[in-house]
PDB file with one MODEL, atoms N, CA, C and O in Angstrom:
MODEL        1
ATOM      1  N   MET A   1       1.000  -1.855  -0.127  1.00  0.00           N
ATOM      2  CA  MET A   1      -0.117   0.254   0.068  1.00  0.00           C
ATOM      3  C   MET A   1       1.255   1.100   0.067  1.00  0.00           C
ATOM      4  O   MET A   1       1.586   1.529  -1.039  1.00  0.00           O
ATOM      5  N   MET A   2       1.966   1.352   0.986  1.00  0.00           N
ATOM      6  CA  MET A   2       3.058   2.626   0.599  1.00  0.00           C
ATOM      7  C   MET A   2       3.683   2.629  -0.762  1.00  0.00           C
ATOM      8  O   MET A   2       4.287   3.662  -1.052  1.00  0.00           O
ATOM      9  N   ASN A   3       3.657   1.770  -1.559  1.00  0.00           N
ATOM     10  CA  ASN A   3       4.801   1.311  -2.374  1.00  0.00           C
ATOM     11  C   ASN A   3       3.629   2.446  -3.429  1.00  0.00           C
ATOM     12  O   ASN A   3       4.067   2.811  -4.520  1.00  0.00           O
ATOM     13  N   MET A   4       2.908   2.682  -3.210  1.00  0.00           N
ATOM     14  CA  MET A   4       1.413   3.037  -4.357  1.00  0.00           C
ATOM     15  C   MET A   4       1.281   4.540  -4.124  1.00  0.00           C
ATOM     16  O   MET A   4       0.957   5.364  -4.979  1.00  0.00           O
ATOM     17  N   ILE A   5       1.662   4.848  -2.481  1.00  0.00           N
ATOM     18  CA  ILE A   5       1.456   6.321  -2.434  1.00  0.00           C
ATOM     19  C   ILE A   5       2.940   6.656  -2.870  1.00  0.00           C
ATOM     20  O   ILE A   5       3.165   7.410  -3.816  1.00  0.00           O
ATOM     21  N   TYR A   6       3.765   6.159  -2.259  1.00  0.00           N
ATOM     22  CA  TYR A   6       5.403   6.680  -3.423  1.00  0.00           C
ATOM     23  C   TYR A   6       4.968   7.087  -5.042  1.00  0.00           C
ATOM     24  O   TYR A   6       5.107   8.201  -5.546  1.00  0.00           O
ATOM     25  N   VAL A   7       4.350   5.750  -5.769  1.00  0.00           N
ATOM     26  CA  VAL A   7       4.185   6.054  -6.843  1.00  0.00           C
ATOM     27  C   VAL A   7       3.015   6.839  -7.403  1.00  0.00           C
ATOM     28  O   VAL A   7       2.755   6.499  -8.558  1.00  0.00           O
ATOM     29  N   LEU A   8       2.430   7.556  -7.036  1.00  0.00           N
ATOM     30  CA  LEU A   8       1.293   8.336  -6.919  1.00  0.00           C
ATOM     31  C   LEU A   8       2.140   9.694  -6.947  1.00  0.00           C
ATOM     32  O   LEU A   8       2.285  10.383  -7.957  1.00  0.00           O
ATOM     33  N   VAL A   9       2.715   9.992  -5.601  1.00  0.00           N
ATOM     34  CA  VAL A   9       3.298  11.001  -5.538  1.00  0.00           C
ATOM     35  C   VAL A   9       4.671  11.244  -6.564  1.00  0.00           C
ATOM     36  O   VAL A   9       5.375  12.212  -6.853  1.00  0.00           O
ATOM     37  N   VAL A  10       4.636  10.142  -6.845  1.00  0.00           N
ATOM     38  CA  VAL A  10       5.733  10.861  -7.842  1.00  0.00           C
ATOM     39  C   VAL A  10       4.812  11.361  -9.195  1.00  0.00           C
ATOM     40  O   VAL A  10       5.093  12.409  -9.776  1.00  0.00           O
ATOM     41  N   LEU A  11       3.958  10.703  -9.519  1.00  0.00           N
ATOM     42  CA  LEU A  11       3.932  10.511 -10.520  1.00  0.00           C
ATOM     43  C   LEU A  11       3.019  12.273 -10.659  1.00  0.00           C
ATOM     44  O   LEU A  11       3.003  13.186 -11.485  1.00  0.00           O
ATOM     45  N   SER A  12       2.379  11.992  -9.340  1.00  0.00           N
ATOM     46  CA  SER A  12       1.517  14.156  -9.640  1.00  0.00           C
ATOM     47  C   SER A  12       3.324  14.946  -9.427  1.00  0.00           C
ATOM     48  O   SER A  12       3.501  16.080  -9.870  1.00  0.00           O
ATOM     49  N   LEU A  13       3.826  14.620  -9.129  1.00  0.00           N
ATOM     50  CA  LEU A  13       5.135  15.736  -9.336  1.00  0.00           C
ATOM     51  C   LEU A  13       5.314  16.086 -10.805  1.00  0.00           C
ATOM     52  O   LEU A  13       5.063  17.082 -11.484  1.00  0.00           O
ATOM     53  N   ILE A  14       5.818  14.949 -11.024  1.00  0.00           N
ATOM     54  CA  ILE A  14       6.392  14.765 -12.961  1.00  0.00           C
ATOM     55  C   ILE A  14       4.703  15.546 -13.862  1.00  0.00           C
ATOM     56  O   ILE A  14       4.540  15.872 -15.038  1.00  0.00           O
ATOM     57  N   LEU A  15       3.796  15.595 -12.745  1.00  0.00           N
ATOM     58  CA  LEU A  15       2.519  16.007 -13.521  1.00  0.00           C
ATOM     59  C   LEU A  15       2.753  17.328 -13.365  1.00  0.00           C
ATOM     60  O   LEU A  15       3.175  17.778 -14.431  1.00  0.00           O
ATOM     61  N   VAL A  16       2.654  18.357 -12.328  1.00  0.00           N
ATOM     62  CA  VAL A  16       2.750  19.387 -11.987  1.00  0.00           C
ATOM     63  C   VAL A  16       3.792  20.360 -12.684  1.00  0.00           C
ATOM     64  O   VAL A  16       3.720  21.544 -13.014  1.00  0.00           O
ATOM     65  N   ILE A  17       5.007  19.188 -12.799  1.00  0.00           N
ATOM     66  CA  ILE A  17       6.825  19.945 -13.766  1.00  0.00           C
ATOM     67  C   ILE A  17       6.121  20.431 -14.920  1.00  0.00           C
ATOM     68  O   ILE A  17       6.284  21.594 -15.291  1.00  0.00           O
ATOM     69  N   VAL A  18       5.048  19.325 -15.755  1.00  0.00           N
ATOM     70  CA  VAL A  18       5.338  19.182 -17.272  1.00  0.00           C
ATOM     71  C   VAL A  18       4.370  20.357 -17.545  1.00  0.00           C
ATOM     72  O   VAL A  18       4.452  21.010 -18.586  1.00  0.00           O
ATOM     73  N   ALA A  19       3.186  20.683 -16.309  1.00  0.00           N
ATOM     74  CA  ALA A  19       2.514  21.451 -16.438  1.00  0.00           C
ATOM     75  C   ALA A  19       2.910  23.106 -16.128  1.00  0.00           C
ATOM     76  O   ALA A  19       2.438  24.154 -16.568  1.00  0.00           O
ATOM     77  N   VAL A  20       3.806  22.862 -15.336  1.00  0.00           N
ATOM     78  CA  VAL A  20       4.004  24.486 -15.158  1.00  0.00           C
ATOM     79  C   VAL A  20       4.964  25.136 -16.263  1.00  0.00           C
ATOM     80  O   VAL A  20       5.122  26.327 -16.528  1.00  0.00           O
ATOM     81  N   TRP A  21       5.752  23.630 -17.013  1.00  0.00           N
ATOM     82  CA  TRP A  21       6.901  23.846 -18.620  1.00  0.00           C
ATOM     83  C   TRP A  21       5.423  24.524 -19.671  1.00  0.00           C
ATOM     84  O   TRP A  21       5.474  25.411 -20.523  1.00  0.00           O
ATOM     85  N   ALA A  22       4.460  23.885 -19.303  1.00  0.00           N
ATOM     86  CA  ALA A  22       3.406  23.943 -21.068  1.00  0.00           C
ATOM     87  C   ALA A  22       2.654  25.867 -20.456  1.00  0.00           C
ATOM     88  O   ALA A  22       2.000  26.657 -21.137  1.00  0.00           O
ATOM     89  N   ILE A  23       3.062  25.990 -19.192  1.00  0.00           N
ATOM     90  CA  ILE A  23       2.904  26.693 -19.089  1.00  0.00           C
ATOM     91  C   ILE A  23       3.588  28.312 -19.394  1.00  0.00           C
ATOM     92  O   ILE A  23       2.960  29.328 -19.694  1.00  0.00           O
ATOM     93  N   HIS A  24       4.903  28.171 -19.226  1.00  0.00           N
ATOM     94  CA  HIS A  24       5.779  28.597 -19.424  1.00  0.00           C
ATOM     95  C   HIS A  24       6.171  28.883 -20.772  1.00  0.00           C
ATOM     96  O   HIS A  24       6.426  30.003 -21.214  1.00  0.00           O
ATOM     97  N   TRP A  25       6.213  27.427 -21.613  1.00  0.00           N
ATOM     98  CA  TRP A  25       6.005  27.490 -23.162  1.00  0.00           C
ATOM     99  C   TRP A  25       5.273  28.911 -23.956  1.00  0.00           C
ATOM    100  O   TRP A  25       5.695  29.825 -24.664  1.00  0.00           O
ATOM    101  N   ALA A  26       3.504  28.366 -23.196  1.00  0.00           N
ATOM    102  CA  ALA A  26       2.913  29.390 -24.162  1.00  0.00           C
ATOM    103  C   ALA A  26       3.034  30.773 -23.491  1.00  0.00           C
ATOM    104  O   ALA A  26       2.355  31.734 -23.855  1.00  0.00           O
ATOM    105  N   ILE A  27       3.936  30.822 -22.490  1.00  0.00           N
ATOM    106  CA  ILE A  27       3.527  32.561 -22.072  1.00  0.00           C
ATOM    107  C   ILE A  27       4.841  33.107 -23.049  1.00  0.00           C
ATOM    108  O   ILE A  27       4.985  34.235 -23.520  1.00  0.00           O
ATOM    109  N   ASN A  28       5.578  32.137 -23.162  1.00  0.00           N
ATOM    110  CA  ASN A  28       7.315  32.956 -24.169  1.00  0.00           C
ATOM    111  C   ASN A  28       6.959  33.065 -25.413  1.00  0.00           C
ATOM    112  O   ASN A  28       7.427  33.905 -26.180  1.00  0.00           O
ATOM    113  N   LYS A  29       5.663  31.791 -25.859  1.00  0.00           N
ATOM    114  CA  LYS A  29       4.929  31.924 -27.416  1.00  0.00           C
ATOM    115  C   LYS A  29       4.456  33.086 -27.562  1.00  0.00           C
ATOM    116  O   LYS A  29       4.659  33.730 -28.591  1.00  0.00           O
ATOM    117  N   ASN A  30       3.582  33.647 -26.314  1.00  0.00           N
ATOM    118  CA  ASN A  30       2.742  35.154 -27.061  1.00  0.00           C
ATOM    119  C   ASN A  30       1.726  34.382 -27.277  1.00  0.00           C
ATOM    120  O   ASN A  30       1.046  34.621 -28.275  1.00  0.00           O
ATOM    121  N   GLN A  31       1.307  33.087 -26.268  1.00  0.00           N
ATOM    122  CA  GLN A  31      -0.203  32.814 -26.914  1.00  0.00           C
ATOM    123  C   GLN A  31      -0.913  33.347 -26.132  1.00  0.00           C
ATOM    124  O   GLN A  31      -2.072  33.032 -26.399  1.00  0.00           O
ATOM    125  N   PHE A  32      -0.860  34.027 -25.253  1.00  0.00           N
ATOM    126  CA  PHE A  32      -2.055  34.444 -24.746  1.00  0.00           C
ATOM    127  C   PHE A  32      -2.062  36.325 -24.659  1.00  0.00           C
ATOM    128  O   PHE A  32      -2.740  36.882 -23.796  1.00  0.00           O
ATOM    129  N   ASP A  33      -1.367  36.991 -25.494  1.00  0.00           N
ATOM    130  CA  ASP A  33      -1.403  37.965 -26.274  1.00  0.00           C
ATOM    131  C   ASP A  33      -2.693  38.525 -26.841  1.00  0.00           C
ATOM    132  O   ASP A  33      -3.225  39.622 -26.671  1.00  0.00           O
ATOM    133  N   ASP A  34      -3.127  37.247 -27.714  1.00  0.00           N
ATOM    134  CA  ASP A  34      -4.596  38.740 -28.352  1.00  0.00           C
ATOM    135  C   ASP A  34      -5.398  37.459 -27.972  1.00  0.00           C
ATOM    136  O   ASP A  34      -5.427  36.437 -28.658  1.00  0.00           O
ATOM    137  N   LEU A  35      -6.128  37.671 -26.637  1.00  0.00           N
ATOM    138  CA  LEU A  35      -7.735  36.802 -26.403  1.00  0.00           C
ATOM    139  C   LEU A  35      -8.916  37.205 -27.255  1.00  0.00           C
ATOM    140  O   LEU A  35      -9.772  36.367 -27.540  1.00  0.00           O
ATOM    141  N   ASP A  36      -8.992  38.381 -27.647  1.00  0.00           N
ATOM    142  CA  ASP A  36     -10.470  38.394 -28.171  1.00  0.00           C
ATOM    143  C   ASP A  36     -10.804  38.588 -30.163  1.00  0.00           C
ATOM    144  O   ASP A  36     -11.711  38.591 -30.995  1.00  0.00           O
ATOM    145  N   SER A  37     -10.050  38.656 -30.088  1.00  0.00           N
ATOM    146  CA  SER A  37      -9.643  38.681 -31.969  1.00  0.00           C
ATOM    147  C   SER A  37     -10.077  36.622 -32.680  1.00  0.00           C
ATOM    148  O   SER A  37     -10.412  36.234 -33.800  1.00  0.00           O
ATOM    149  N   PRO A  38      -9.953  36.231 -32.015  1.00  0.00           N
ATOM    150  CA  PRO A  38     -10.147  34.867 -32.855  1.00  0.00           C
ATOM    151  C   PRO A  38     -11.476  34.799 -31.787  1.00  0.00           C
ATOM    152  O   PRO A  38     -11.484  33.603 -31.496  1.00  0.00           O
ATOM    153  N   ALA A  39     -12.242  35.229 -31.284  1.00  0.00           N
ATOM    154  CA  ALA A  39     -14.039  34.518 -30.861  1.00  0.00           C
ATOM    155  C   ALA A  39     -14.250  35.751 -31.664  1.00  0.00           C
ATOM    156  O   ALA A  39     -15.465  35.586 -31.779  1.00  0.00           O
ATOM    157  N   TYR A  40     -14.079  36.604 -32.163  1.00  0.00           N
ATOM    158  CA  TYR A  40     -14.982  37.281 -33.508  1.00  0.00           C
ATOM    159  C   TYR A  40     -14.671  36.907 -34.768  1.00  0.00           C
ATOM    160  O   TYR A  40     -15.489  37.375 -35.561  1.00  0.00           O
ATOM    161  N   SER A  41     -13.619  36.096 -35.413  1.00  0.00           N
ATOM    162  CA  SER A  41     -13.277  35.047 -36.326  1.00  0.00           C
ATOM    163  C   SER A  41     -13.584  34.225 -37.325  1.00  0.00           C
ATOM    164  O   SER A  41     -13.185  33.741 -38.384  1.00  0.00           O
ATOM    165  N   ILE A  42     -15.166  34.294 -35.928  1.00  0.00           N
ATOM    166  CA  ILE A  42     -16.038  32.967 -36.814  1.00  0.00           C
ATOM    167  C   ILE A  42     -17.168  33.377 -37.539  1.00  0.00           C
ATOM    168  O   ILE A  42     -17.927  32.733 -38.264  1.00  0.00           O
ATOM    169  N   LEU A  43     -17.138  35.110 -37.066  1.00  0.00           N
ATOM    170  CA  LEU A  43     -18.093  36.257 -37.526  1.00  0.00           C
ATOM    171  C   LEU A  43     -18.041  36.393 -38.834  1.00  0.00           C
ATOM    172  O   LEU A  43     -18.922  36.761 -39.610  1.00  0.00           O
ATOM    173  N   GLU A  44     -16.643  35.982 -39.087  1.00  0.00           N
ATOM    174  CA  GLU A  44     -16.214  36.798 -40.838  1.00  0.00           C
ATOM    175  C   GLU A  44     -16.443  35.539 -41.743  1.00  0.00           C
ATOM    176  O   GLU A  44     -16.244  34.341 -41.542  1.00  0.00           O
ATOM    177  N   ASP A  45     -17.080  36.450 -43.127  1.00  0.00           N
ATOM    178  CA  ASP A  45     -16.949  35.646 -43.980  1.00  0.00           C
ATOM    179  C   ASP A  45     -16.063  35.516 -44.768  1.00  0.00           C
ATOM    180  O   ASP A  45     -15.824  36.479 -45.496  1.00  0.00           O
ATOM    181  N   ASP A  46     -15.352  34.422 -44.891  1.00  0.00           N
ATOM    182  CA  ASP A  46     -14.127  33.736 -44.902  1.00  0.00           C
ATOM    183  C   ASP A  46     -13.589  32.846 -45.921  1.00  0.00           C
ATOM    184  O   ASP A  46     -13.245  31.862 -45.266  1.00  0.00           O
ATOM    185  N   THR A  47     -13.302  32.606 -47.209  1.00  0.00           N
ATOM    186  CA  THR A  47     -13.662  31.418 -47.892  1.00  0.00           C
ATOM    187  C   THR A  47     -11.517  31.255 -48.197  1.00  0.00           C
ATOM    188  O   THR A  47     -10.638  32.051 -48.525  1.00  0.00           O
ATOM    189  N   PRO A  48     -11.560  29.805 -47.848  1.00  0.00           N
ATOM    190  CA  PRO A  48      -9.907  29.089 -48.589  1.00  0.00           C
ATOM    191  C   PRO A  48      -9.216  30.332 -49.381  1.00  0.00           C
ATOM    192  O   PRO A  48      -8.157  30.772 -48.932  1.00  0.00           O
ATOM    193  N   ALA A  49      -9.798  30.918 -50.564  1.00  0.00           N
ATOM    194  CA  ALA A  49      -8.728  31.635 -51.359  1.00  0.00           C
ATOM    195  C   ALA A  49      -8.232  32.661 -50.609  1.00  0.00           C
ATOM    196  O   ALA A  49      -7.120  33.177 -50.722  1.00  0.00           O
ATOM    197  N   ASP A  50      -9.647  33.112 -49.355  1.00  0.00           N
ATOM    198  CA  ASP A  50      -9.491  34.268 -49.270  1.00  0.00           C
ATOM    199  C   ASP A  50      -8.346  34.183 -47.843  1.00  0.00           C
ATOM    200  O   ASP A  50      -7.951  35.309 -47.542  1.00  0.00           O
ATOM    201  N   ARG A  51      -7.877  33.260 -47.111  1.00  0.00           N
ATOM    202  CA  ARG A  51      -6.327  33.340 -46.093  1.00  0.00           C
ATOM    203  C   ARG A  51      -5.970  32.462 -46.703  1.00  0.00           C
ATOM    204  O   ARG A  51      -5.785  31.454 -46.021  1.00  0.00           O
ATOM    205  N   TYR A  52      -5.680  32.315 -48.209  1.00  0.00           N
ATOM    206  CA  TYR A  52      -4.219  31.574 -48.790  1.00  0.00           C
ATOM    207  C   TYR A  52      -3.725  32.884 -49.464  1.00  0.00           C
ATOM    208  O   TYR A  52      -2.658  32.720 -50.056  1.00  0.00           O
ATOM    209  N   GLN A  53      -4.419  34.608 -49.547  1.00  0.00           N
ATOM    210  CA  GLN A  53      -4.592  35.118 -50.340  1.00  0.00           C
ATOM    211  C   GLN A  53      -3.525  35.580 -49.085  1.00  0.00           C
ATOM    212  O   GLN A  53      -2.299  35.502 -49.165  1.00  0.00           O
ATOM    213  N   ARG A  54      -4.424  36.163 -47.712  1.00  0.00           N
ATOM    214  CA  ARG A  54      -3.716  36.145 -46.793  1.00  0.00           C
ATOM    215  C   ARG A  54      -2.708  36.364 -46.888  1.00  0.00           C
ATOM    216  O   ARG A  54      -2.093  37.307 -47.386  1.00  0.00           O
ATOM    217  N   ARG A  55      -2.244  34.874 -46.064  1.00  0.00           N
ATOM    218  CA  ARG A  55      -0.750  33.977 -46.050  1.00  0.00           C
ATOM    219  C   ARG A  55       0.601  34.084 -46.878  1.00  0.00           C
ATOM    220  O   ARG A  55       1.766  33.709 -46.749  1.00  0.00           O
ATOM    221  N   GLN A  56      -0.377  34.990 -48.053  1.00  0.00           N
ATOM    222  CA  GLN A  56       1.001  35.013 -49.573  1.00  0.00           C
ATOM    223  C   GLN A  56       1.616  36.239 -48.775  1.00  0.00           C
ATOM    224  O   GLN A  56       2.664  36.226 -48.130  1.00  0.00           O
ATOM    225  N   GLN A  57       0.255  37.893 -49.059  1.00  0.00           N
ATOM    226  CA  GLN A  57       0.414  38.608 -48.382  1.00  0.00           C
ATOM    227  C   GLN A  57       1.420  38.671 -47.404  1.00  0.00           C
ATOM    228  O   GLN A  57       2.324  39.472 -47.638  1.00  0.00           O
ATOM    229  N   LYS A  58       1.494  37.896 -46.166  1.00  0.00           N
ATOM    230  CA  LYS A  58       1.442  38.069 -44.959  1.00  0.00           C
ATOM    231  C   LYS A  58       3.122  37.691 -44.985  1.00  0.00           C
ATOM    232  O   LYS A  58       3.766  38.023 -43.990  1.00  0.00           O
ATOM    233  N   GLU A  59       3.929  36.909 -46.264  1.00  0.00           N
ATOM    234  CA  GLU A  59       4.795  35.931 -46.417  1.00  0.00           C
ATOM    235  C   GLU A  59       4.984  36.787 -47.225  1.00  0.00           C
ATOM    236  O   GLU A  59       4.249  36.208 -48.026  1.00  0.00           O
ATOM    237  N   GLN A  60       5.351  37.805 -47.868  1.00  0.00           N
ATOM    238  CA  GLN A  60       5.430  38.651 -49.028  1.00  0.00           C
ATOM    239  C   GLN A  60       6.065  39.810 -47.770  1.00  0.00           C
ATOM    240  O   GLN A  60       7.275  39.689 -47.576  1.00  0.00           O
ATOM    241  N   GLN A  61       5.600  40.511 -47.225  1.00  0.00           N
ATOM    242  CA  GLN A  61       5.807  41.448 -46.197  1.00  0.00           C
ATOM    243  C   GLN A  61       6.938  40.232 -45.517  1.00  0.00           C
ATOM    244  O   GLN A  61       8.109  40.270 -45.895  1.00  0.00           O
ATOM    245  N   GLN A  62       6.633  39.510 -44.825  1.00  0.00           N
ATOM    246  CA  GLN A  62       8.246  39.350 -43.664  1.00  0.00           C
ATOM    247  C   GLN A  62       9.158  38.964 -44.743  1.00  0.00           C
ATOM    248  O   GLN A  62      10.097  39.690 -44.417  1.00  0.00           O
ATOM    249  N   ASN A  63       9.519  38.427 -45.662  1.00  0.00           N
ATOM    250  CA  ASN A  63       9.981  38.477 -46.934  1.00  0.00           C
ATOM    251  C   ASN A  63      11.032  40.245 -46.958  1.00  0.00           C
ATOM    252  O   ASN A  63      12.258  40.264 -46.842  1.00  0.00           O
ATOM    253  N   GLN A  64      10.231  41.423 -47.116  1.00  0.00           N
ATOM    254  CA  GLN A  64      10.366  42.643 -47.605  1.00  0.00           C
ATOM    255  C   GLN A  64      11.080  42.432 -46.372  1.00  0.00           C
ATOM    256  O   GLN A  64      12.267  42.736 -46.487  1.00  0.00           O
ATOM    257  N   SER A  65      10.758  42.020 -45.249  1.00  0.00           N
ATOM    258  CA  SER A  65      11.599  43.141 -43.442  1.00  0.00           C
ATOM    259  C   SER A  65      12.632  42.406 -43.345  1.00  0.00           C
ATOM    260  O   SER A  65      13.605  42.754 -42.678  1.00  0.00           O
ATOM    261  N   LYS A  66      12.564  41.154 -44.070  1.00  0.00           N
ATOM    262  CA  LYS A  66      13.984  40.368 -43.535  1.00  0.00           C
ATOM    263  C   LYS A  66      15.091  41.629 -44.526  1.00  0.00           C
ATOM    264  O   LYS A  66      15.903  42.496 -44.199  1.00  0.00           O
ATOM    265  N   ALA A  67      14.629  41.186 -45.631  1.00  0.00           N
ATOM    266  CA  ALA A  67      15.880  42.055 -46.503  1.00  0.00           C
ATOM    267  C   ALA A  67      16.003  43.245 -46.391  1.00  0.00           C
ATOM    268  O   ALA A  67      16.955  43.883 -46.842  1.00  0.00           O
ATOM    269  N   GLN A  68      15.077  43.698 -45.788  1.00  0.00           N
ATOM    270  CA  GLN A  68      15.398  45.522 -45.486  1.00  0.00           C
ATOM    271  C   GLN A  68      16.094  45.750 -43.895  1.00  0.00           C
ATOM    272  O   GLN A  68      16.637  46.781 -43.497  1.00  0.00           O
ATOM    273  N   SER A  69      15.859  44.202 -42.974  1.00  0.00           N
ATOM    274  CA  SER A  69      17.201  44.486 -41.988  1.00  0.00           C
ATOM    275  C   SER A  69      18.184  43.462 -42.388  1.00  0.00           C
ATOM    276  O   SER A  69      18.696  42.865 -41.441  1.00  0.00           O
ATOM    277  N   GLU A  70      18.573  43.115 -43.589  1.00  0.00           N
ATOM    278  CA  GLU A  70      19.764  42.571 -44.084  1.00  0.00           C
ATOM    279  C   GLU A  70      20.684  42.749 -44.860  1.00  0.00           C
ATOM    280  O   GLU A  70      21.624  42.002 -45.134  1.00  0.00           O
ATOM    281  N   THR A  71      20.190  44.690 -45.582  1.00  0.00           N
ATOM    282  CA  THR A  71      20.653  45.192 -45.475  1.00  0.00           C
ATOM    283  C   THR A  71      21.368  46.344 -45.161  1.00  0.00           C
ATOM    284  O   THR A  71      22.475  46.813 -45.422  1.00  0.00           O
ATOM    285  N   THR A  72      19.810  46.826 -44.144  1.00  0.00           N
ATOM    286  CA  THR A  72      20.521  47.777 -42.638  1.00  0.00           C
ATOM    287  C   THR A  72      21.541  47.061 -42.242  1.00  0.00           C
ATOM    288  O   THR A  72      22.570  47.730 -42.139  1.00  0.00           O
ATOM    289  N   SER A  73      21.668  45.706 -41.923  1.00  0.00           N
ATOM    290  CA  SER A  73      22.625  45.428 -40.930  1.00  0.00           C
ATOM    291  C   SER A  73      24.453  45.341 -42.438  1.00  0.00           C
ATOM    292  O   SER A  73      25.650  45.629 -42.438  1.00  0.00           O
ATOM    293  N   LYS A  74      23.840  45.001 -42.993  1.00  0.00           N
ATOM    294  CA  LYS A  74      25.236  45.368 -44.137  1.00  0.00           C
ATOM    295  C   LYS A  74      25.543  46.566 -44.052  1.00  0.00           C
ATOM    296  O   LYS A  74      26.744  46.652 -43.798  1.00  0.00           O
ATOM    297  N   GLU A  75      24.699  48.269 -44.202  1.00  0.00           N
ATOM    298  CA  GLU A  75      25.422  49.006 -44.399  1.00  0.00           C
ATOM    299  C   GLU A  75      26.128  49.136 -42.541  1.00  0.00           C
ATOM    300  O   GLU A  75      27.308  49.482 -42.469  1.00  0.00           O
ATOM    301  N   ASP A  76      25.508  48.906 -41.429  1.00  0.00           N
ATOM    302  CA  ASP A  76      26.507  49.043 -40.766  1.00  0.00           C
ATOM    303  C   ASP A  76      27.764  48.821 -40.448  1.00  0.00           C
ATOM    304  O   ASP A  76      28.534  49.563 -39.838  1.00  0.00           O
ATOM    305  N   LYS A  77      28.052  47.141 -41.144  1.00  0.00           N
ATOM    306  CA  LYS A  77      29.339  47.293 -41.586  1.00  0.00           C
ATOM    307  C   LYS A  77      29.852  48.047 -42.013  1.00  0.00           C
ATOM    308  O   LYS A  77      31.036  47.895 -42.313  1.00  0.00           O
TER     309      LYS A  77
ENDMDL
END
């Protein structure tokens, strides 16, 4: 009977460590930054083509910002 208590204590400690790690990871990855917008996204009339187009535009913007930062870093040298 005592052996089972030791096993349960160890398992509960592991569970707590995993939960703390998951919360820490979520906070560091900014998962809690915008809690309101996803609730409104269900109301938008959005087709898969619209989502694809937005994704392409976002990738282009990211590529442009990367290129600008690279040229800025080269100019600084």
